[in-house]
N, C-alpha and C positions, 0 to 999 in steps of 0.2 A: 326896488320895483322891477318887475319882469320887463325886459326889453321887448318892444313890439317891432316886428319886421313885416314890411309889405312885400308881397310876392305877386308880381303882375304876370299872369298866365298860369292856368291850372292844368296844363298837360303834365306829362311824366316828369319833366325837369322841375317844374314848380312843386309838384307833389313830393318828389324826392327831397328837395331842399327843405320843404316844410317839415317832413317827418324827421329829418336830421336835426333841425333846429328845435323841434319839440323835445326830442330825446336829450338835448343839451340844456333844456330848461327855459328856452325862449318862447315867445308868443307870436308865431307867424299868422298872417291873414292873407288869404288868396283872393285875387281879383281876376275875373275872367269875363269876356264878352259872351261866352256860351252860357247856356241855361244850367249847366252842371259841369263838374270837372271832367277832363278827358282829352281835350284838344282833338287830335286826329284819331284817338281811340274812341270812335264814335259809332253809334248804332241809330239807324233811322227806322221808324215803325209806321205802319199804315194798316188800314182795314179795308178789304174789298169784299162785298157780298157776304159779310159776316166772318170772313177768313182773316185772321190776324197775321200780318206779314212783317218781316224785319230783315234788315241788311246791315252789315258792318261796312259802311261806305268810306271809311278811312283806312287805317292800318288793318291788314287782313289777318295777320298772325304776329306772334312775338317769339323771338329766339333769344335765349340767355346764354351768354358765354362765361360770365363771371358769377361768383357766388351771391353777390349782393342782389342783382336783378333776379337771379333764380329764386332766391328766398322771397322776394317781393311777389313773384308770380305764384309761388306756393301760398303765400298769405292771401292772395286775391282769388284763389281757387281756379286758376287757369287750367284748361284741359288740353291734352295733345290733339293736334289736327294740322295738316293731314297726315303727319307722321310723328314719331316720338320726339323729334328735335324742335318742332314748332308747336306753339300753344296759343289758345284763344280764350277769351272771356266767356263765361257761361252765366246766363243764357244769351248774352251779347257781349261784344268787345267792350262796350262802355261799362260793363260790370267790373272790369279790372281797375280803372281809375276811381270809380265810385267806392270800391272796397278799400283801396289804398288811401283815399282822402277822407275816409269816415272819421268824424270827430275834429277835422281841421276847420277852423272858422273860415268863412269865405263870403264874398259878395259876387253873385253871378248875374249874368245878363247886364253887365256894366262895362262900359268902354272907358278906360283910363286915358285921358288926353293930355294931362299936364302933371309934371312933377315940379313942385316948388318948395321953397323953404331953404334949409341948410343942413349940412351933415349933422346927424343926431336929432334932427327935428324936421323931417321931410313930410310934405303933405301931397296927397293925390287928389286931383279934380277928376271926377268921373260922371258919365252920363248914361242914361238908358241906352243899351246897345242897339235898340230898334231905331234910334234917331241919330246915332253917331257911328260912322263907318271909318275904318282905318284908311288913311290916305286922303280923306275928304276933309273939308273945313269943319271945325268943331261947331256944334249947334249954338244958336244964339241964346238958348235957354240957360238959366243959371245951373252950374254943376253942383253936385254933392261933393263936399270936401271931407276927406278922411285923413286922420293923423292926430298928433305927430307920430312919426315912425323913426326909430333909431337908425334903420337902414332900409334900403330898397333893393330887391332882386328883380330883374326883368327877364322873363323867360319866354317872351313872345317871339314869333319869327323875326329873323334879323332885320328885314326892312322896317317893320313896325317898331322894333326895339331901337333902331337907329334914330327914327323920327322922334321917339319919346325922350331919349337921353341926350340927343344932339345939343340942345341949348345949354346943358349943364356939364356935359362931358364930350366935347366935340372930337377929341382924339379917338374915343371908342366908336363914335359914329363913323369916322373915317375908316377904321379897320373893318367895320361891318359892311361897308360899301363893296368890299371884295367878295362877299359871300354870294353865291348864285344858287338858285333853286330852279327846278323844272316844274311847270304846272301839271295838273292832272284832271282831265274831265272823267267823271265817273257816272255810269248809268246804273240805276237800280231797277231791275225788272222782275216780274213774276209771271209765270205761265200756268195755265190750267192743266198742262200735261208735262211729263218729264221729257227733257230734251235729250237727244242721242249724242251726248257729250260726256267726257270724263268730268270728275268733280272740280279739277283745276286745269287751267291752261296758262302757259307762259310762252307764247310763240315769239320767235326771234324775227326782227325786221318786219314787224306787223303793225297794223293800226292799234291792235290790242297789246298792252303791256302785261296785263294779268286779267284773268276772268275766273270766277269760281262759283260753283253751286253753293251759295251761302247757307242754304237750308240743310246741307250735309254736315255742317258743324255740330258738335255735341250740344245738346240742350235746345236745339231748334226744332221747329215743326217740319219733319222730313218731307211731308207731302205738299208743302207750300211752293216748292220749285221756285225759290228766289235766287236770282243771279246778280252778282256784282261784276260789272265790266269796266275795267280801268284802262283808259287810253294810254299809249306811250307818249313820251315827251314831244316828239315831232308833231303828232296829230294834235296834241293839246295846245301847243304853241300856235299852230296854224289856225285853230278854231277858237282861240282863247276868248275872244270878245263876241263870239256868236251866241245867240240865245239858246237856252237849253233845248227848246223844241226842235232846233235844227241839228243838234248834236245826237239826240236820241236815236233817230233812224240810221244814222251813219254807224254808230257803235253796234246797234242790233244787227245791221247787215254784215259787219265784220265778224260778229259771233256766228252768224248763219254760215259764213264761208268755211267755218271749221266743222260744221255738222254734216256737210254733204247733202243737205236738203233744206228747203225753206223752213224758217221757224214759224210756229203758230203765232198769231197776233198776241202780244202780251196783254194780260188782264190789268197790268199796272206797269207804268214806266215813268221814271223821274230821273233828272240829271243833277249832279252836284259838281261845282267847279272848285277845285283846290288850287289856289294861286301859288301857294308855297308848299309843294308836296315832296319832291325828290331832291335831296341835297346834291348838287353837282360840284360845288367848291366850298369847302368849309374853312373855319378859322385856323385849325391846327393847334388849338390849345383847349384844355378842359373847360375853361371859363374865363371871364374877365372880372377882376375885382379891383376897385380903387379904395384903398383904406382911408385916404384923406377925405374922400367924398362919402364913404360908406354906401357905395353904390356898386352893384354887380350885375353881370349878364351871364345867362346860361341858356342852353338849348341844344338840340341835336346838331344844329349848325356849327357848334364849336368843334365837334369831333368827326362824326360821320352820320350819314342818313339812316340810322337805325334807332329803334325805340330804346334799346339799351343805352345808346350813346346819350340820349336825352336824360335818362335816369342818372348815368354817371356824371354828366355835366352838372345837373342840379345838386348832386351829392358833393361835387367838388366846390361849387359856389358856396354851399353851406359851410364846408370846412374852411374855406378862405375867410368867410365872415367871422367864424368862431375863433380863428387864429389871430 
């Protein structure tokens, strides 16, 4: 019988692990609270007065240093932007994980709250993600139980992974407590006219950590004048618990300070808070794997805060499981 493997988290680490396990003849199943695979490779869409708008509100581009991730980007049809070394999904960043996860079984819009059972026969209790939030008490409603699974790989952000595996693998949870992220407030805005700014901005010592004319990426509607404004860690920490409505004008004002003139009023503006965005202190190992428990952990937090690090970590976790 083909061994079934549960993978919690369908970002690049989870997808990389799943692809490697499928290649070895195993049967992975992805679980993710998002509506589709991708994690921070995310694209938000909206429509204003008949105009279709979109923004890559998580990772802005991908850079491959090793042949494995480079081949994955080729497989996903990623295109160069804003230079030959960096690449983006077409027509949106979410196209990359969707292409790479094609054909991999998954349960999406699901929050996994409990791992139970024993090695070789693990079960996952999961709830509708709309009613269950990471860090909050689990819903009173009865969960859906999935399993049994021969092994489980957890590729969620480190704080969520620690909470999930702590009851059965406390030593791993203790190691994950050392990992630190910076948050990131992100504003998505669209204007009726082109702004007098370059396509990308990365000012130093500024409220803004990165800003880009997202509509300048290949495959986008160039006339949509869509902007992604990502705050730096200091601003994001200072304003972390503020409502989105309070953050939007602050980041728009920061963008205006680089244009030399007031910005026109946006025809659309929305903010998204990434609590676990920029890795500041990682684990220093490709993954964690416990052969006795048949339980593993992977993610960009294992190595460094790059998309390729997540891919490499997921690949390493799959290799450890297969060994």
